[in-house]
C-alpha positions in Angstrom: 15.8 -7.7 156.5 16.9 -8.1 152.9 14.4 -7.4 150.1 15.2 -8.4 146.5 14.2 -5.7 144.0 15.3 -7.2 140.6 17.5 -10.1 139.7 17.9 -9.4 136.0 20.0 -6.6 134.6 19.2 -2.9 134.2 21.2 0.0 132.8 22.8 2.7 134.9 23.9 6.2 134.0 26.6 7.8 136.1 27.9 11.4 136.2 31.1 12.7 137.7 31.8 16.0 139.3 34.2 16.9 136.5 31.2 16.8 134.0 32.1 13.4 132.6 29.4 10.7 132.3 28.5 7.3 131.0 25.3 5.3 130.3 27.0 2.0 129.5 27.0 0.4 132.9 24.8 -2.6 133.8 23.7 -3.6 137.3 22.2 -6.9 138.3 20.8 -8.4 141.4 19.3 -5.2 142.9 18.3 -5.5 146.5 17.7 -3.5 149.7 18.9 -4.3 153.2 17.0 -2.6 156.1 18.7 -2.4 159.5 16.9 -0.2 161.9 17.0 3.3 160.4 19.6 2.5 157.8 18.8 1.2 154.3 21.4 0.0 151.9 20.6 -0.3 148.2 22.8 -3.0 146.8 23.8 -3.3 143.1 26.0 -6.1 141.8 28.2 -4.5 139.2 30.5 -7.5 138.4 28.9 -8.1 135.1 30.7 -5.1 133.7 34.0 -6.5 134.8 33.5 -10.1 133.9 32.8 -9.6 130.2 34.6 -11.8 127.7 35.4 -9.0 125.3 37.4 -6.5 127.3 36.8 -3.9 124.5 33.2 -3.5 125.5 32.1 0.0 126.7 30.7 -1.4 130.0 34.2 -2.8 130.8 35.9 0.5 130.2 33.3 2.5 132.0 33.4 0.2 135.0 37.2 0.5 135.2 36.7 4.3 135.0 34.3 4.3 137.8 36.6 2.2 139.9 39.5 4.6 139.3 37.3 7.8 139.7 35.0 6.5 142.5 35.8 9.5 144.7 34.6 11.8 141.9 31.1 10.1 141.5 28.3 12.7 141.6 25.1 10.7 140.8 23.6 7.6 139.3 20.3 7.3 137.4 18.1 4.3 136.9 15.3 4.2 134.3 13.9 0.8 135.0 10.2 1.1 136.1 10.1 -1.9 138.4 13.2 -0.7 140.4 11.7 2.8 140.7 8.4 1.5 141.9 9.8 -0.8 144.5 12.3 1.7 145.9 9.5 4.3 146.0 7.4 2.0 148.2 10.3 1.4 150.5 11.2 5.1 150.6 7.6 6.0 151.6 7.5 3.3 154.2 10.8 4.6 155.8 10.8 8.3 155.2 13.4 9.1 157.9 15.8 6.4 157.0 19.5 7.0 156.2 20.2 5.6 152.7 23.4 4.2 151.3 24.2 2.6 148.0 26.6 -0.4 147.8 28.2 -0.8 144.3 29.9 -4.2 144.3 32.5 -4.9 141.6 33.4 -8.3 143.0 37.1 -8.8 143.6 37.9 -5.5 141.8 36.3 -3.1 144.2 33.4 -2.2 146.4 32.1 1.3 147.2 29.5 2.4 149.7 28.1 6.0 149.6 25.6 7.9 151.6 22.9 9.0 149.2 19.7 11.0 148.6 17.2 10.0 146.0 14.9 11.9 143.7 12.0 10.0 142.2 10.0 10.7 139.1 7.7 8.4 137.0 10.5 7.7 134.5 13.7 7.9 136.5 15.4 7.6 139.8 18.2 10.0 140.4 20.6 8.9 143.2 22.8 11.7 144.4 26.0 10.8 146.2 26.6 12.6 149.4 29.8 11.0 150.7 31.8 7.9 150.4 31.7 5.5 153.4 
C-alpha cells in the first residue's frame, strides 16, 4: 500500500559522520510504501539535480550526498505536515522495519535502514545501514 504524504517541496538537512552538514537540499513527492512489516519512506530528490543553474547550493549539496552517500549519518525534516503524517504511520506500525529511499533519478538512488525520532518541530532520521 502506497500512501502519499506531501507532493510539494520541503527542505532537508543532512549530516555526515565526518561532521559536515548541509541544509540546502529539497525533497518533493514524499510518500510511504507499506509491505507487511516493512515501511519505505520515499523522497524524490531529483529537483536538486535538475536545476537550470548548476551553481545553486542544492545542486552542489546533492552531488556531495551522491559522492558521500556511505558517510550519511542523519536527515532532518522540519515540515509539520510530514512530521504529523509519519507520526501517525509510526504509531500504527510500531514494530515495523523502516527504510528511506532517496531517489536522485538517473544520477543515483540510495536506500538505508533507519530509525526515527519525532518531536513537535522536527523529525530526525538516523541512518543505520545502506541497503
